[in-house]
N, C-alpha and C positions, 0 to 999 in steps of 0.2 A: 262488919266489913270496914276496913280502913278506907277513908275517903281519898280518892286519887287527887294528888296535888297537881294543879295546873300552873303553868308559868305565864305570867302576863309580862310580855316584853316591854310594855309601856312603863312599867315600874323601874326599868333600868335606864330610862331616858331622863335627863336632867332638864326640868322645865324651869325656866327663869324669865322674869320680865325684864331683866337687865339686858342691855344691848350685847350682842355677841361680839366678842373680841375677834377682829380679823387679823390673821397671820399671813405673811407672804407665802406664795405658792411653794417656794423652796422649802419652807418649814414643813409642809405636809409631805413633800417628797422625801425629806430626810427622816420624818417620823415613820412613814411606811417602810422605808429601807431599813430602819433600825429594828422594826418589828420583824421584818423578813429575816434579818440576820440572826435575831434572837431565836426565832423558831427553828431555823436551820442549824444553829449551833447546838440547840437541844437535841435535834435529831441525830447529828453526827458528832456528838461530844465524845472525847476520849473514852468515857465510861461505857459507850455503846459500840465501840470499834475494837476488834481483837487483832486486826492486821491490816496493813496497807500493801497492796500489790501494784506497783507502778502508780501509786497515789489513788488507786481505786480501793474503797474500803470493803472489808469483810466484817459484817456486824456481829455483835454478840448474839442477836436473835438467830442469825443464820447458823452460827456456831452451835447454839443450844439445840436448834431444830435438827441439825445434822447429827449431833451427838445422840439425841434421842432416837433417831432412826437407826444408827449403828448399834446402839445398845439393844434396841427392841428386836431388830432383824437377826442379830447374832445371839439372842437369848442370854444376854449378860445380866446377871442378877446380883445386886449389891456388891459392886467391885470394890476391892480394898484401895488404899491410897496409891499403891504402886500401879495397879491395873487402871485406875482412874486417870493417872498421869499419862500412861501409855495410850489410853483412848483419846485423851485430849490432844496429844501430839499427833496421833494418826488422823484425827478429824481435822485439825488445823492444817496439816500438810495436804490433806485431800482437798480442802477448800482453796488453799493457795494454788495447787495444781490446776484446779478447775478455773480459777480466775485467769491464770496464765493461758490455759487452753482457749478460753473465750476471747481473750485479747489477741492471741495468735490467729484464731479463726476469723475474727473481724478484720485483722490486718491483711490476710491473704484471700479473703472472700470465700471462706469455707463455712458459711453459716448453715446450721442444720435447719431444714424446713419443718414446718408443723406436721406435715405428712410423715416424714421420716421419724420424728419423735413419737407420733401416735402408733406407727407400725412397730417400733421398738417396744413400746409399753404393752401393746397387744401380744407381742411375742413372749414377753416376760410373764404376762397373765396366763397364756396358753401353757407355758412350761410348768406353771404352778396349778394347772388344771382348773382355771377359773376364768370368768369373763373380765374384761377391763373394768367394768362397773363394780364387780365384786372385789377386784384388787384394790380399787380406790376406797371402797367401803371398809375393807380390812385395814388399810393404812390409817384411815380416819379413826377407826375404832381403837387403834393403838396410839392415837394422838400423834401420828407422824404427819409432818407438814407436806402436803402434796407438791407444793412449789419446790421444796428442797429435793424431793424425790425426782421431779421432772428435770431439775437443774443437773442432778448427778447423772441421769441417763443421757442428757444432752452432751455433757462433758465426755462421757464414754463414747458416744457416737463420733465426736470430734477426734478423739484419740484413735478410734478405728480408722478414720479417714487418713490420719497422719501415718499410721502403720501401713496402710495400703499404699500410700505414696512412697514410703521408705522401701517397701518390698520390691518396687520396680527397679531399684538400683542394686539389688542383691543378685549376684551371680556366683555360681559354684562351678569350679573347674573340674575336669576329670581327675586331675592330680589330687585335688582335695578329697574327692570321693575315695580314691584308692588309699590315701593316707588314713582316712577315717576307718575304712574297712580293716586295714592291717593293724591299726591301733587297737581295735576291738579284739584282736587275736583270734578271731573266728575263722580266718582264712590264711592260707600261705600264699607265697608268690614266687614265681620263677624269675630270678633277676640276673642281669648281666651288668657288670660294672668294672671300671678301671680303678685300681688302687695304687696311688703313688706314695712311696715311702722314702724319706730322706736317708742318706748314707751316714749322716751324723746329726748331732743336735746343736751345732754351733750357731750363734746369732746370724752369721752371714748366710748359712744354709737356710735358716728360717726365712730370711728375706727373699731368697731365691724361690722358696716354696710359695711365698705370697705372690711373687711375680708370675710363677707358673699358674697359679689360681686365676690371675687376670687374663691369661692368654687362652685357657681351655674353653672350647666352644662345644664341639661334639666329639664323640668317641672316634669317629672316622677321620677326624682332622688332626689327631694327636701325632706329632712326629718325635722320634727318639731324641733328636737334637735339642728339643725344648727342655729336656729334663735329665738326660743320661749322665751328665757330668756330676750331678749332685743327688740324684735319686734313682730308684728303680721303679718299675711298673709291672703289675700283673693284671690279667683279666680273669675275673671270677664268673662262673656260670653255675649258680647254685640256688637252692631254695632259701628263702630268707630265714626260715626257722633254723637252718643249720649253721648260721653265722653266730659269732660271739655277740654278747648282749650290746656292747658298744657299737659294733657295726650295724646290728639290727636297728638300733635307735636312730642312727644317722641315716641309713639307707631308706628306712620306712617313710621318711618325710620328703625324700628326693623324687622329683619327676624326671622323665627322660631328658637326657642332655643337661641336667642340672648338676651343679657341683656343690660339695660340702665346703664348710670352712676348713681351714688348716687346723688340725688338732694333734695333740701330743699323745704318743703311746710309748711303751717300753722299747719298741723297735725303732722309733724315730718319729719325726713329724709326718703325718699322713694327710692325704687328700683323696676324696672319692669323687669319681665322675660316673653318673648313672647312664647306662647305655639302653637297657630295656627292662621293663617290669610288667609281668603278666600275672594277675591275681587268679587263683584257681576257683572255678565254678561259682561265679557271682551271678545270681538270678536277677531278673529285671525287678522283682519285688524288693529284693535286698538293696538294689541300686536306688530305687525310688525312695525307700525308707531313709537311707543315708542322705540322699539329696534333700529331702524334706527336713530332716534333722538339722543339717548344716545350714539350710536356708533360714529356718526358725532361729537358730543360734545367732547367725549374723544379723538378722533383722532385730532380734532382741538387743544385741549389743549396740546397733545403730540407734535404735529407739531410746535406749538408756542414755546414750550420749546426747541425743536431740533434746530430751527433757532436762537433762543436767545443764546443758548450754542455755536452754530457755530460762531456767531458774537463775543461772549465774549472771545473765545479762539483765535480769529484772531488779528493780528496786523493791525490796521486801522489808517491811518493818513490822515485827511481831509485838503486839501490845497486850497480850493476854497475861 
């Protein structure tokens, strides 16, 4: 058996009978400061940092651990150069987004509590039909860094809170619901509308049609004197499906008492003012489905803009 080597610290002390040279106190302060700077420079040297986000570093270790997690949990085996580059980009973007989320959370006071994090991890474990302890054992067996896993879950919880906040500002009007139902072509609608058509296509008549557009308010308030000298008007009461394609497209998006833009046809310049619109046989379930669909769509658009703005306003330097 190889004899264990012990280290005698006394051997590292310099013993001398000569008088010890005394240096000013300032010398020792500068020496300690120099050692401190050297150690920290080694810890945060450019070789160990892959990105800066508002001057906060993302380290090479964090990048490697997250990449390992992505590859393992997505069962990626021996990726080629192209796939590896795509993984690198996705992982780095994910870490940058996380850093931005943590910074935003700190700024607005939206810190995730330890209880919230543990509950989220327990939920993930339950969905995978295992205990939280077994989940951690599995991650460790795959050499996945637990801290990196926790950090990603924390970022997702911050994102959920942001989405919840954004959802409060999302509203869906009845007109939007009607337009979405008709756009799906699953329902027809009984519509009533006034269609104004110019008597000619001269530039002066076009300007008069634009002026008429500004004055139209509701179907009940239209007076002949407002248009009779340069245009004609008819009232249609028909199913939307019976109209020509151009009119269907224009009327489908109009709500009651809303007017279209002035558009050109073979008959002249036209303008449509919607009077009534009743969609056939819409159930409450269909209405709820469309409402949820439109809400999620609006929320997704607002969230995308929020995260894009968050990134645009940040100082980001990629060093990978």
